[in-house]
C-alpha positions in Angstrom: -6.5 -3.9 37.8 -6.5 -7.4 36.5 -10.0 -7.7 36.4 -10.1 -4.4 34.3 -7.7 -5.9 31.8 -9.1 -9.3 31.6 -12.3 -7.5 30.6 -10.5 -5.3 28.0 -8.6 -8.1 26.5 -11.7 -10.1 26.0 -13.1 -7.3 24.6 -10.4 -7.2 22.0 -11.1 -10.6 21.1 -14.2 -9.5 19.3 -12.0 -7.7 16.4 -10.7 -11.2 15.2 -13.9 -13.1 15.7 -15.8 -10.4 13.8 -13.3 -10.2 11.1 -13.3 -14.0 10.7 -17.0 -14.0 10.5 -17.2 -11.6 7.6 -14.8 -13.3 5.6 -11.9 -10.8 6.1 -13.9 -8.2 4.9 -14.6 -6.4 8.1 -11.5 -4.8 9.5 -10.2 -6.1 13.1 -10.5 -2.6 14.5 -14.0 -2.4 13.6 -15.2 -5.0 16.4 -12.7 -3.7 19.1 -14.5 -0.3 18.7 -17.8 -1.8 18.8 -17.4 -3.7 22.2 -15.3 -0.7 23.6 -18.6 1.4 22.7 -20.6 -1.4 24.2 -19.0 -1.4 27.4 -18.0 2.4 27.9 -19.6 5.5 27.9 -22.5 4.7 25.3 -23.2 1.4 26.4 -23.5 -0.5 30.0 -20.6 1.8 31.6 -18.7 -1.3 32.8 -15.2 0.2 31.4 -14.1 3.6 32.8 -11.4 4.6 30.4 -10.1 7.2 33.0 -9.6 4.6 35.7 -5.8 3.9 36.7 -3.6 2.6 34.9 -5.9 2.6 31.7 -5.0 6.0 30.5 -1.5 4.8 30.5 -2.0 1.5 28.7 -4.0 3.3 26.1 -1.0 5.8 25.6 1.3 2.9 25.1 -1.1 1.2 22.7 -1.5 4.5 20.6 2.5 4.5 20.4 2.6 0.8 19.5 -0.3 1.4 16.7 1.7 4.1 14.9 4.9 2.1 15.3 3.2 -0.6 13.4 1.9 1.8 10.8 5.3 3.0 10.6 7.1 -0.4 9.6 4.9 -0.2 6.6 6.7 2.4 5.2 10.0 1.7 4.2 10.9 4.9 2.3 14.2 2.6 0.4 11.7 0.1 -0.7 11.7 -0.6 -4.6 7.9 -0.1 -4.9 8.2 3.6 -3.3 11.2 4.3 -5.4 9.7 3.5 -8.7 6.3 5.1 -8.0 7.7 7.9 -6.0 7.1 10.9 -8.4 3.6 9.9 -9.2 2.8 9.1 -5.9 3.9 12.7 -4.8 2.1 14.1 -7.8 -1.2 11.9 -6.5 -0.4 13.4 -3.2 -0.2 16.9 -4.4 -3.7 16.6 -6.4 -5.1 15.5 -3.1 -3.9 18.4 -1.2 -5.2 20.9 -3.9 -8.7 19.5 -3.5 -8.5 18.5 0.3 -7.7 21.8 1.5 -11.1 23.8 -0.2 -13.1 20.6 0.6 -12.2 20.9 4.2 -13.0 24.6 4.3 -16.2 23.9 2.8 -17.0 20.9 5.2 -15.8 22.9 8.3 -18.1 25.9 7.3 -21.0 23.5 6.6 -21.0 21.8 10.1 -19.4 25.0 12.1 -16.7 23.1 13.6 -14.1 25.4 13.6 -11.2 23.0 12.4 -10.7 23.3 8.8 -7.1 22.3 8.8 -8.0 19.4 10.6 -10.5 18.5 8.3 -8.2 19.0 5.2 -5.5 16.4 6.9 -7.6 14.0 7.6 -9.4 14.4 4.0 -5.7 13.9 2.7 -4.4 11.3 4.9 -4.5 7.5 3.7 -3.5 4.3 5.9 -0.4 2.3 5.4 -1.8 0.0 7.9 -4.7 -0.8 6.2 -3.3 -0.8 2.3 -0.1 -2.4 2.8 -1.0 -5.5 4.3 -3.9 -5.9 1.9 -1.3 -5.4 -1.1 1.0 -8.2 0.3 -1.7 -10.4 1.1 -3.2 -10.3 -2.4 0.4 -10.5 -4.0 -0.9 -7.4 -6.0 2.2 -5.7 -8.3 2.3 -3.8 -11.3 3.1 0.1 -12.1 -0.5 1.0 -10.7 0.6 -0.6 -7.3 4.0 1.0 -7.2 2.2 4.3 -7.5 -0.4 3.6 -4.9 2.5 2.3 -2.5 4.2 5.5 -2.9 1.3 7.6 -2.5 -0.1 5.7 0.6 3.5 6.1 2.3 4.0 9.7 1.6 0.3 10.5 2.5 0.6 8.6 5.7 4.0 10.1 6.7 3.3 13.7 5.8 0.0 13.8 7.6 1.4 12.1 11.0 3.5 15.1 11.1 0.9 17.7 10.3 -2.2 16.3 11.9 -1.0 16.8 15.9 -0.2 20.8 14.9 -3.9 21.6 13.9 -5.1 20.3 17.2 -2.2 22.5 19.1 -3.5 25.7 20.5 -1.7 28.6 18.5 0.6 29.3 21.4 2.0 25.7 21.2 2.6 25.4 17.6 5.9 26.4 17.6 6.8 24.2 20.8 5.4 21.1 18.9 7.2 21.7 16.0 10.3 21.9 17.8 9.5 18.7 19.5 8.9 16.9 16.4 12.1 18.1 14.6 14.0 16.8 18.2 12.0 13.7 17.4 13.3 13.2 14.0 16.8 14.3 14.9 17.1 11.5 17.5 15.6 8.9 15.4 18.0 9.8 12.6 20.8 9.5 15.1 19.8 6.4 16.3 19.3 4.7 12.8 23.1 5.9 12.1 24.5 4.6 15.3 22.7 1.3 14.7 24.1 0.9 11.2 27.5 1.6 12.6 27.2 -0.7 15.7 25.2 -3.7 14.1 28.1 -5.3 11.8 30.5 -5.2 14.6 31.9 -8.6 16.1 30.9 -7.5 19.4 27.1 -6.8 18.4 27.0 -10.0 16.1 28.3 -11.9 19.2 25.6 -10.5 21.4 22.7 -11.3 18.8 23.6 -14.8 18.5 23.8 -15.3 22.3 20.6 -13.6 22.6 18.9 -16.0 19.8 20.2 -19.0 21.5 19.6 -17.8 25.2 16.0 -16.0 24.4 17.0 -12.7 25.5 15.1 -11.0 22.8 17.5 -8.1 22.9 16.3 -6.5 19.8 12.7 -6.3 21.1 14.1 -4.7 23.9 16.4 -2.2 22.1 13.2 -1.6 19.6 11.1 -0.7 22.9 13.9 1.7 24.2 13.5 3.3 21.0 9.8 3.9 20.9 9.7 4.6 24.6 12.7 7.2 24.5 11.2 8.8 21.1 7.5 9.0 22.8 9.6 10.4 26.3 10.9 13.3 23.8 7.3 13.9 22.7 6.1 14.0 26.0 8.6 16.5 27.4 8.3 18.8 24.4 4.6 19.0 23.7 5.0 17.1 20.6 2.9 14.0 19.6 3.3 10.5 20.6 2.0 9.8 16.9 4.9 11.2 15.4 7.4 9.2 17.8 5.9 6.0 17.2 5.6 6.2 13.4 9.2 7.4 13.2 10.4 4.1 15.5 8.6 2.1 13.1 10.3 3.5 10.1 13.7 3.1 11.9 13.0 -0.4 12.6 12.1 -1.5 9.0 15.1 0.6 7.6 17.4 -1.8 9.8 16.1 -4.9 7.9 15.7 -6.8 11.1 14.9 -10.5 10.9 11.2 -11.5 10.4 11.7 -12.8 14.0 11.6 -9.2 15.5 8.7 -8.1 13.2 6.8 -11.2 14.9 7.5 -10.2 18.2 6.5 -6.6 17.6 3.2 -7.6 16.0 2.8 -10.2 19.2 3.2 -7.4 21.7 1.5 -4.8 20.0 -1.6 -6.4 17.7 -1.7 -9.3 20.5 -2.2 -6.5 23.4 -1.6 -2.8 23.5 -3.2 -2.0 20.2 -6.5 -4.1 21.0 -6.5 -2.3 24.1 -6.3 1.0 22.4 -9.1 0.6 20.5 -11.1 -0.6 22.7 -10.7 2.0 25.3 -11.1 4.4 22.6 -14.5 3.1 21.9 -15.4 3.0 25.3 -14.4 6.8 25.7 -16.5 7.5 22.5 -20.1 8.8 23.3 -22.2 7.8 20.3 -25.4 9.3 22.1 -23.9 12.5 21.4 -23.0 11.7 18.0 -26.4 10.3 16.9 -28.3 13.3 18.8 -26.2 15.9 16.8 -27.5 16.2 13.2 -23.9 18.1 12.4 -21.6 15.6 13.9 -23.7 12.9 11.8 -23.2 15.3 8.8 -19.6 15.6 9.5 -19.2 11.9 9.6 -20.8 11.3 5.8 -19.1 14.4 4.5 -15.6 13.6 5.9 -16.0 10.0 4.4 -17.3 11.2 1.3 -14.7 13.7 0.7 -11.9 11.6 1.4 -13.1 9.0 -1.0 -13.8 11.6 -3.7 -10.7 13.7 -3.4 -8.6 10.3 -3.9 -10.5 8.9 -6.9 -9.9 12.3 -8.5 -6.3 12.2 -7.8 -6.2 8.6 -9.1 -7.8 9.8 -12.2 -5.6 12.6 -12.9 -2.5 10.8 -12.0 -2.4 7.1 -12.8 -2.8 5.4 -16.0 -4.5 2.1 -15.3 -7.3 1.2 -12.6 -7.7 4.5 -11.6 -10.9 4.4 -9.7 -9.9 1.0 -7.7 -6.5 2.7 -6.8 -8.2 5.7 -5.6 -10.7 4.0 -3.5 -7.6 1.7 -1.9 -5.9 4.8 -1.1 -9.0 6.5 0.4 -8.6 4.2 3.6 -8.4 5.8 7.0 -7.6 4.0 10.3 -5.2 5.4 12.7 -5.5 9.0 11.8 -8.8 9.5 12.6 -8.7 7.4 15.8 -5.6 9.3 16.8 -7.4 12.7 16.0 -10.4 11.7 18.1 -8.0 10.3 21.2 -5.7 13.8 21.1 -9.3 16.0 20.9 -10.7 14.3 23.8 -7.7 14.3 26.1 -7.2 17.9 25.4 -10.5 19.2 25.3 -10.2 20.6 21.9 -12.8 18.3 20.6 -16.4 17.7 21.7 -17.4 14.0 22.5 -19.8 14.2 19.2 -16.8 15.5 17.1 -14.5 13.0 18.4 -17.1 10.0 17.5 -17.8 11.4 14.1 -14.0 11.6 13.1 -14.0 7.9 14.2 -17.2 6.8 12.3 -15.9 8.8 9.2 -12.7 6.9 9.4 -14.8 3.4 9.7 -16.8 4.5 6.6 -13.8 4.8 4.6 -12.8 1.4 5.0 -15.7 0.1 3.0 -14.8 1.7 -0.6 -11.3 1.0 0.4 -12.1 -2.9 0.6 -14.0 -2.6 -2.8 -11.1 -0.9 -4.1 -8.5 -3.7 -3.0 -11.0 -6.2 -4.6 -11.3 -4.5 -8.0 -7.4 -4.3 -7.9 -6.9 -8.0 -7.2 -8.9 -8.9 -10.6 -7.3 -9.6 -13.8 
């Protein structure tokens, strides 16, 4: 086991190294996926993602990835409140164009999953957009709209996407599981808000800080794993559980110390592990030998960018094209769809690889959009 984990952690280092060599223009996930592909089914076969205990580590990494994305969506933040109505209008405009576009792309490639394609086209990635906005110190009316738009798109597609990969008889069960996760998350938030101001809670917090107990990190992990356990038992998606756990944590306004601990645990170990294992699981030979899969990747990426730019032209007032490009970024959702599709055998290896490739392609125009937004 330790030999496998050593190889995986070393492979994960390719992400930061490639990003540093690219001057920050290449997302870290590209290097992680690339090394996974090189060492997995497509390449040397050095990594078998199905060998125990790697599937369990991959599942935890997926949950941590969605928790990280959820912590970027604070529904009470001033930026989201300011741009909420126009952000909602932008999401509606994307949905109006994404639905027929998804049907057209599905018909063209003969996939048989138009709802999945429509959801992926309409999605945005808070995990990509929000750190970029923060690093560049961007602000203004158009940034408020973009922030609300991405947050709403990420939150809604997280719930809807897993349903598009459920068998027709399991949709009701999955919806019930999602409702149970939301109820448990809301209850946890209410309890935490009531307990946190008490003298006993404050005393424990101070002792944890002084003695290195990291209680806040432990409680956060209990929340993540508990919601994921509900998803596992009810047939819902870990994607929803992780995302909601992140939203609960960010609403509690915990200190930066907890954020640093979660980032270290997630982005330092579990999330890179997930992307390396996903890359190892992908079969790019199947993609490159399937013209329909290649067409799907190109069409899906182009459709995502085009629909978001159209929505920005309709809704926003300034920096329209740049805002639409920045909102079109896909990251976690295509990877999640590929992972879920492969694990349930609903998607073929070629299609799963095409979804991930399409998500990676959208990062190019999204990076261009962020650079345009940074210009005065």
